[in-house]
Backbone as CSV, one residue per row, in Angstrom:
resi,resn,N_x,N_y,N_z,CA_x,CA_y,CA_z,C_x,C_y,C_z
1,MET,17.729,-3.604,17.591,17.186,-2.348,18.030,18.134,-1.631,18.991
2,LYS,18.768,-2.399,19.841,19.690,-1.774,20.794,20.814,-1.047,20.073
3,ALA,21.340,-1.636,19.004,22.418,-0.995,18.245,21.930,0.307,17.621
4,ILE,20.704,0.334,17.153,20.143,1.553,16.567,19.996,2.628,17.632
5,LEU,19.476,2.256,18.788,19.323,3.221,19.875,20.675,3.751,20.342
6,GLU,21.666,2.871,20.414,23.012,3.313,20.811,23.593,4.281,19.783
7,ALA,23.376,4.009,18.499,23.892,4.886,17.451,23.225,6.254,17.509
8,ILE,21.935,6.286,17.794,21.234,7.573,17.924,21.796,8.344,19.110
9,ARG,21.930,7.674,20.248,22.438,8.341,21.456,23.851,8.881,21.248
10,ALA,24.685,8.128,20.528,26.082,8.534,20.316,26.229,9.574,19.206
11,GLY,25.129,9.909,18.524,25.198,10.880,17.448,25.697,10.318,16.135
12,ARG,25.753,8.989,16.020,26.195,8.353,14.774,25.042,8.144,13.804
13,LEU,23.815,8.344,14.265,22.626,8.192,13.420,21.712,9.372,13.689
14,SER,21.451,10.146,12.647,20.604,11.328,12.774,19.138,10.904,12.731
15,ALA,18.606,10.580,13.896,17.215,10.131,14.010,16.763,10.326,15.451
16,VAL,15.462,10.222,15.647,14.877,10.270,16.983,14.011,9.039,17.133
17,ALA,14.289,8.239,18.146,13.460,7.061,18.415,12.222,7.523,19.169
18,ARG,11.068,7.341,18.582,9.819,7.863,19.146,9.041,6.849,19.970
19,ALA,9.047,5.576,19.555,8.271,4.548,20.254,8.759,3.172,19.834
20,ALA,8.536,2.194,20.696,8.832,0.793,20.389,7.572,-0.014,20.661
21,ILE,7.296,-0.954,19.777,6.110,-1.796,19.908,6.526,-3.242,19.717
22,SER,5.989,-4.124,20.556,6.191,-5.555,20.390,4.880,-6.274,20.661
23,ASN,4.703,-7.412,19.999,3.541,-8.253,20.284,3.849,-9.204,21.442
24,ASN,5.064,-9.135,21.970,5.511,-9.998,23.061,5.818,-9.130,24.284
25,ALA,5.076,-9.335,25.345,5.253,-8.528,26.561,6.646,-8.675,27.155
26,ASP,7.305,-9.813,26.911,8.618,-10.081,27.484,9.768,-9.813,26.509
27,ALA,9.495,-9.143,25.425,10.530,-8.891,24.419,11.658,-8.038,24.984
28,PRO,12.912,-8.454,24.795,14.035,-7.635,25.232,14.009,-6.239,24.603
29,ALA,13.431,-6.112,23.410,13.358,-4.805,22.747,12.627,-3.788,23.609
30,LEU,11.598,-4.204,24.310,10.855,-3.274,25.167,11.715,-2.832,26.347
31,VAL,12.491,-3.748,26.875,13.405,-3.425,27.977,14.454,-2.427,27.496
32,HIS,15.043,-2.690,26.313,16.058,-1.785,25.758,15.461,-0.405,25.516
33,ALA,14.263,-0.369,24.930,13.632,0.924,24.638,13.443,1.731,25.918
34,ARG,12.902,1.108,26.936,12.673,1.817,28.203,13.987,2.301,28.807
35,ALA,15.037,1.499,28.685,16.340,1.896,29.222,16.877,3.143,28.522
36,PHE,16.473,3.356,27.259,16.890,4.529,26.499,15.856,5.646,26.578
37,GLY,14.840,5.478,27.411,13.821,6.508,27.571,12.813,6.583,26.440
38,VAL,12.687,5.503,25.682,11.748,5.456,24.561,10.455,4.795,25.041
39,PRO,9.310,5.419,24.820,8.043,4.781,25.202,7.914,3.417,24.537
40,ALA,7.549,2.413,25.317,7.494,1.033,24.820,6.127,0.432,25.106
41,TYR,5.584,-0.260,24.094,4.224,-0.775,24.177,4.158,-2.249,23.791
42,HIS,3.383,-2.988,24.555,3.025,-4.357,24.198,1.626,-4.288,23.600
43,LEU,1.533,-4.550,22.285,0.248,-4.519,21.597,0.021,-5.860,20.914
44,SER,-0.952,-6.602,21.399,-1.265,-7.920,20.851,-2.705,-8.282,21.185
45,GLN,-3.193,-9.357,20.584,-4.525,-9.858,20.932,-4.564,-10.237,22.402
46,THR,-3.476,-10.788,22.914,-3.411,-11.168,24.329,-3.603,-9.949,25.215
47,LYS,-2.940,-8.871,24.892,-3.008,-7.646,25.692,-4.338,-6.908,25.504
48,LEU,-4.783,-6.786,24.252,-5.943,-5.961,23.941,-7.272,-6.713,23.979
49,GLY,-7.198,-8.036,23.920,-8.414,-8.842,23.989,-8.827,-9.398,22.640
50,PRO,-9.595,-10.483,22.675,-10.054,-11.123,21.434,-10.840,-10.130,20.575
51,GLY,-10.574,-10.175,19.292,-11.287,-9.304,18.371,-10.796,-7.870,18.341
52,ALA,-9.805,-7.539,19.153,-9.282,-6.167,19.174,-8.608,-5.841,17.844
53,ASP,-8.642,-4.594,17.474,-8.012,-4.121,16.249,-6.550,-3.772,16.545
54,VAL,-5.708,-4.795,16.570,-4.299,-4.594,16.894,-3.639,-3.691,15.850
55,ASP,-3.947,-3.915,14.582,-3.373,-3.087,13.522,-3.736,-1.613,13.731
56,GLY,-4.988,-1.344,14.056,-5.412,0.031,14.316,-4.679,0.636,15.495
57,GLU,-4.466,-0.168,16.532,-3.733,0.311,17.713,-2.276,0.606,17.381
58,ILE,-1.665,-0.248,16.576,-0.272,-0.018,16.172,-0.179,1.282,15.371
59,ALA,-1.031,1.426,14.369,-1.003,2.629,13.536,-1.262,3.882,14.366
60,ALA,-2.223,3.804,15.274,-2.559,4.969,16.108,-1.417,5.313,17.063
61,THR,-0.770,4.304,17.631,0.346,4.540,18.552,1.518,5.190,17.823
62,LEU,1.837,4.674,16.638,2.921,5.267,15.854,2.601,6.718,15.500
63,ALA,1.369,6.962,15.057,0.969,8.325,14.684,0.986,9.258,15.890
64,ALA,0.525,8.770,17.035,0.479,9.607,18.245,1.870,10.056,18.676
65,HIS,2.874,9.269,18.331,4.250,9.607,18.699,5.001,10.329,17.575
66,GLY,4.312,10.633,16.488,4.952,11.363,15.394,5.962,10.546,14.617
67,VAL,5.785,9.236,14.594,6.717,8.369,13.875,6.586,8.605,12.375
68,GLU,7.717,8.724,11.696,7.740,8.911,10.246,8.274,7.696,9.516
69,LEU,9.200,6.970,10.140,9.753,5.741,9.579,9.545,4.628,10.589
70,VAL,9.252,3.425,10.102,9.044,2.275,10.980,10.162,1.270,10.704
71,ILE,10.856,0.891,11.760,11.959,-0.066,11.661,11.513,-1.367,12.319
72,LEU,11.439,-2.426,11.535,11.130,-3.737,12.099,12.460,-4.400,12.432
73,SER,12.619,-4.755,13.669,13.868,-5.351,14.111,13.519,-6.529,15.007
74,GLY,13.226,-7.650,14.371,12.816,-8.818,15.121,11.311,-8.954,15.265
75,TYR,10.544,-8.064,14.650,9.077,-8.143,14.707,8.632,-9.131,13.639
76,LEU,8.087,-10.271,14.035,7.792,-11.353,13.097,6.345,-11.415,12.640
77,ARG,5.479,-10.598,13.189,4.077,-10.603,12.772,3.909,-9.798,11.486
78,LYS,2.921,-10.214,10.696,2.589,-9.463,9.488,1.846,-8.201,9.904
79,LEU,2.250,-7.073,9.351,1.571,-5.822,9.656,0.239,-5.766,8.913
80,GLY,-0.721,-5.073,9.513,-2.045,-4.957,8.919,-2.132,-3.843,7.896
81,SER,-3.255,-3.804,7.205,-3.427,-2.863,6.091,-3.397,-1.403,6.533
82,MET,-3.890,-1.093,7.729,-3.885,0.303,8.166,-2.460,0.810,8.365
83,THR,-1.641,0.019,9.040,-0.244,0.408,9.264,0.514,0.447,7.945
84,LEU,0.305,-0.567,7.100,0.998,-0.614,5.814,0.612,0.563,4.929
85,THR,-0.645,0.940,4.928,-1.095,2.061,4.101,-0.547,3.384,4.619
86,ARG,-0.643,3.589,5.921,-0.188,4.863,6.502,1.317,5.063,6.324
87,TYR,2.088,3.973,6.387,3.553,4.088,6.333,4.148,3.458,5.073
88,ARG,3.355,3.352,4.024,3.835,2.725,2.789,5.143,3.361,2.321
89,GLY,6.113,2.503,2.002,7.413,2.982,1.540,8.298,3.520,2.645
90,ARG,7.850,3.392,3.902,8.621,3.912,5.034,8.745,2.885,6.153
91,ILE,8.558,1.603,5.814,8.718,0.518,6.781,9.886,-0.335,6.311
92,PHE,10.898,-0.471,7.162,12.119,-1.183,6.820,12.274,-2.428,7.697
93,ASN,12.742,-3.503,7.080,12.985,-4.748,7.811,14.357,-5.285,7.431
94,ILE,14.911,-6.094,8.303,16.181,-6.764,8.022,15.907,-8.260,7.950
95,HIS,16.556,-8.924,6.991,16.335,-10.354,6.763,17.687,-11.058,6.728
96,PRO,17.790,-12.237,7.374,19.089,-12.918,7.491,19.430,-13.845,6.337
97,GLY,19.080,-13.476,5.122,19.410,-14.313,3.975,19.117,-13.589,2.681
98,PRO,19.534,-14.177,1.557,19.293,-13.563,0.256,17.798,-13.511,-0.060
99,LEU,17.359,-12.344,-0.516,15.961,-12.175,-0.929,15.917,-11.957,-2.431
100,PRO,14.839,-12.381,-3.076,13.624,-12.985,-2.519,13.689,-14.498,-2.362
101,LEU,14.774,-15.118,-2.821,14.865,-16.580,-2.868,14.650,-17.242,-1.515
102,TYR,15.185,-16.653,-0.446,15.094,-17.285,0.876,14.263,-16.434,1.829
103,GLY,13.124,-15.992,1.349,12.192,-15.220,2.156,10.798,-15.802,2.036
104,GLY,9.855,-15.167,2.713,8.469,-15.595,2.653,8.005,-16.203,3.963
105,PRO,6.756,-16.669,3.994,6.205,-17.241,5.235,7.081,-18.373,5.779
106,GLY,7.372,-18.323,7.050,8.164,-19.357,7.712,9.666,-19.233,7.526
107,MET,10.112,-18.274,6.706,11.542,-18.117,6.452,12.113,-17.047,7.373
108,PHE,12.454,-17.474,8.573,13.089,-16.589,9.539,14.068,-17.427,10.339
109,GLY,15.027,-16.742,10.965,15.986,-17.422,11.838,16.654,-18.623,11.194
110,ARG,16.746,-19.692,11.939,17.476,-20.884,11.474,16.899,-21.483,10.207
111,HIS,15.602,-21.282,9.955,14.978,-21.820,8.743,15.648,-21.252,7.486
112,VAL,15.994,-19.985,7.529,16.676,-19.349,6.399,18.051,-19.975,6.219
113,HIS,18.798,-20.081,7.307,20.164,-20.608,7.213,20.166,-22.066,6.763
114,GLU,19.238,-22.850,7.248,19.132,-24.256,6.814,18.843,-24.340,5.322
115,ALA,17.947,-23.499,4.829,17.592,-23.520,3.404,18.764,-23.097,2.531
116,VAL,19.485,-22.062,2.957,20.641,-21.584,2.191,21.700,-22.689,2.108
117,LEU,21.982,-23.345,3.225,22.979,-24.425,3.232,22.505,-25.628,2.425
118,ALA,21.236,-25.994,2.550,20.694,-27.146,1.822,20.751,-26.929,0.316
119,ALA,20.664,-25.680,-0.122,20.707,-25.366,-1.552,22.136,-25.340,-2.091
120,GLY,23.120,-25.445,-1.194,24.509,-25.449,-1.632,25.030,-24.092,-2.069
121,GLU,24.438,-23.040,-1.552,24.882,-21.693,-1.909,26.317,-21.457,-1.445
122,ARG,27.022,-20.579,-2.137,28.394,-20.225,-1.757,28.419,-19.073,-0.766
123,GLU,27.315,-18.301,-0.747,27.215,-17.210,0.211,25.769,-16.988,0.593
124,SER,25.620,-16.447,1.782,24.312,-16.011,2.249,24.331,-14.494,2.184
125,ALA,23.434,-13.855,2.914,23.396,-12.396,2.846,22.589,-11.839,4.003
126,ILE,22.717,-10.548,4.170,21.821,-9.773,5.017,21.141,-8.807,4.053
127,ALA,19.823,-8.744,4.128,19.082,-7.853,3.237,18.209,-6.912,4.063
128,ILE,18.237,-5.650,3.706,17.331,-4.668,4.307,16.377,-4.263,3.201
129,HIS,15.080,-4.413,3.492,14.081,-4.211,2.450,12.887,-3.423,2.969
130,LEU,12.143,-2.864,2.024,10.886,-2.217,2.368,9.843,-3.300,2.614
131,VAL,8.924,-3.009,3.505,7.890,-3.974,3.870,6.610,-3.634,3.119
132,ASP,5.981,-4.672,2.571,4.676,-4.514,1.946,3.756,-5.638,2.432
133,GLU,2.721,-5.945,1.676,1.714,-6.916,2.125,2.222,-8.355,2.163
134,GLU,3.292,-8.670,1.453,3.816,-10.033,1.404,5.117,-10.127,2.198
135,TYR,5.286,-11.215,2.940,6.517,-11.411,3.704,7.736,-11.340,2.783
136,ASP,8.664,-10.459,3.101,9.988,-10.404,2.466,9.950,-10.152,0.957
137,ARG,8.920,-9.485,0.450,8.818,-9.246,-0.995,9.042,-7.790,-1.384
138,GLY,9.120,-6.872,-0.415,9.356,-5.474,-0.750,10.742,-5.286,-1.343
139,PRO,10.961,-4.183,-2.047,12.262,-3.935,-2.683,13.421,-3.970,-1.685
140,VAL,14.503,-4.635,-2.079,15.717,-4.681,-1.260,16.461,-3.362,-1.437
141,LEU,16.753,-2.701,-0.323,17.439,-1.404,-0.338,18.942,-1.557,-0.174
142,ALA,19.355,-2.549,0.602,20.780,-2.774,0.862,20.995,-4.254,1.093
143,HIS,22.165,-4.715,0.686,22.467,-6.154,0.727,23.941,-6.311,1.092
144,ARG,24.227,-7.218,1.992,25.621,-7.505,2.331,25.825,-9.015,2.260
145,ALA,26.767,-9.439,1.438,27.063,-10.866,1.307,27.758,-11.382,2.567
146,VAL,27.441,-12.615,2.917,28.083,-13.306,4.033,28.566,-14.651,3.494
147,PRO,29.896,-14.816,3.331,30.414,-16.061,2.758,30.051,-17.278,3.606
148,ILE,29.820,-18.378,2.919,29.605,-19.652,3.603,30.959,-20.346,3.670
149,GLU,31.316,-20.769,4.863,32.625,-21.381,5.076,32.492,-22.896,5.107
150,PRO,33.570,-23.608,4.757,33.527,-25.068,4.807,33.121,-25.545,6.207
151,GLY,32.222,-26.507,6.254,31.788,-27.053,7.534,30.719,-26.234,8.231
152,ASP,30.241,-25.167,7.611,29.205,-24.355,8.235,27.956,-25.180,8.542
153,THR,27.365,-24.860,9.664,26.060,-25.391,10.036,25.111,-24.200,10.106
154,ALA,23.832,-24.483,10.254,22.871,-23.380,10.399,23.251,-22.523,11.597
155,LYS,23.759,-23.153,12.646,24.133,-22.415,13.857,25.335,-21.504,13.613
156,THR,26.388,-22.011,12.972,27.578,-21.180,12.760,27.299,-20.060,11.758
157,LEU,26.505,-20.364,10.731,26.142,-19.331,9.762,25.287,-18.257,10.438
158,ALA,24.339,-18.688,11.256,23.485,-17.737,11.979,24.324,-16.822,12.870
159,GLU,25.304,-17.381,13.542,26.151,-16.576,14.432,26.892,-15.493,13.659
160,ARG,27.417,-15.847,12.461,28.142,-14.852,11.662,27.198,-13.784,11.129
161,VAL,26.032,-14.197,10.648,25.062,-13.241,10.131,24.605,-12.309,11.255
162,GLN,24.252,-12.874,12.407,23.763,-12.061,13.528,24.816,-11.085,14.032
163,ALA,26.076,-11.464,13.954,27.147,-10.563,14.406,27.258,-9.337,13.494
164,LEU,26.897,-9.483,12.228,27.015,-8.383,11.264,25.750,-7.536,11.148
165,GLU,24.609,-8.097,11.505,23.331,-7.413,11.289,23.206,-6.046,11.966
166,PRO,23.515,-5.916,13.265,23.275,-4.615,13.907,24.004,-3.455,13.228
167,GLN,25.293,-3.612,12.966,26.059,-2.528,12.358,25.596,-2.258,10.936
168,PHE,25.250,-3.317,10.192,24.781,-3.128,8.827,23.455,-2.366,8.805
169,PHE,22.569,-2.657,9.751,21.293,-1.937,9.821,21.556,-0.467,10.141
170,VAL,22.431,-0.209,11.106,22.761,1.177,11.454,23.375,1.897,10.247
171,GLU,24.318,1.261,9.570,24.956,1.882,8.396,23.921,2.214,7.332
172,THR,23.001,1.301,7.096,21.975,1.515,6.075,21.047,2.654,6.475
173,LEU,20.651,2.699,7.747,19.797,3.783,8.220,20.513,5.129,8.141
174,ARG,21.820,5.129,8.388,22.598,6.366,8.247,22.554,6.858,6.808
175,ARG,22.687,5.946,5.860,22.632,6.312,4.436,21.247,6.841,4.070
176,ILE,20.205,6.246,4.615,18.847,6.723,4.350,18.667,8.125,4.925
177,ALA,19.087,8.311,6.186,18.948,9.621,6.836,19.744,10.698,6.109
178,ALA,20.896,10.336,5.577,21.745,11.298,4.873,21.306,11.530,3.431
179,GLY,20.370,10.710,2.960,19.909,10.845,1.582,20.855,10.267,0.552
180,THR,21.811,9.423,0.982,22.761,8.826,0.041,22.346,7.439,-0.416
181,LEU,21.241,6.924,0.093,20.700,5.644,-0.366,19.392,5.948,-1.076
182,ALA,19.347,5.658,-2.348,18.158,5.955,-3.150,17.003,5.056,-2.724
183,LEU,15.893,5.683,-2.416,14.678,4.964,-2.064,13.698,5.074,-3.220
184,PRO,12.777,4.119,-3.310,11.753,4.238,-4.355,10.993,5.560,-4.206
185,PRO,10.457,6.098,-5.311,9.712,7.368,-5.259,8.595,7.328,-4.215
186,GLY,8.348,8.490,-3.615,7.254,8.597,-2.644,7.676,8.475,-1.207
187,ASN,8.944,8.182,-0.922,9.424,8.083,0.451,9.790,9.466,0.957
188,ILE,9.647,9.669,2.270,9.977,10.965,2.859,11.267,10.924,3.650
189,ALA,11.996,9.820,3.571,13.194,9.675,4.399,14.191,10.778,4.113
190,GLY,14.803,11.244,5.162,15.834,12.268,5.030,16.451,12.532,6.384
191,ALA,17.356,13.425,6.431,18.078,13.704,7.668,17.112,14.058,8.798
192,GLY,17.395,13.513,9.960,16.647,13.848,11.151,15.293,13.171,11.266
193,GLU,15.060,12.121,10.514,13.773,11.432,10.587,13.587,10.769,11.945
194,SER,12.332,10.545,12.290,12.034,9.861,13.542,11.628,8.438,13.250
195,ALA,11.967,7.565,14.184,11.635,6.144,14.002,10.975,5.613,15.244
């Protein structure tokens, strides 16, 4: 998220960051957002109370800030039906491995890298995809291969993937904003979108 905010501030990404939301009150993303003057919210069952409609609060907060595109950057919770319906085809996530083979419930962080190495793959990947009701099953919009080197461990592979992710996400968002990356029909992405 910090790389995206820096790209917007520097004029390298034609977008406006409208709000940041995390289910973790201590998330560095909230600190980064506030440092860039972006309203930041902790929305979770812990914050709102048992039985609270967290999905409704997320959707309402995004709408109140005029958000048009939703960028998941480290948000590991499954989004609810209200948010998914309101922003269908306009929610983007980044995944640290080839999809759909190395995605789904529990496939995040080191778990992805361990699975890729255990399968004997020659390369891993970074995938940016649309978000739908199933973890990591939305259409892949952009993909960047990351070679597996001799002697790689989950830790060394993770370090290489993580080093490439921020710039790749920014590059992909630039293509979406410029209209040079084809999105499935029904998306409103274009120059000057807000996130």
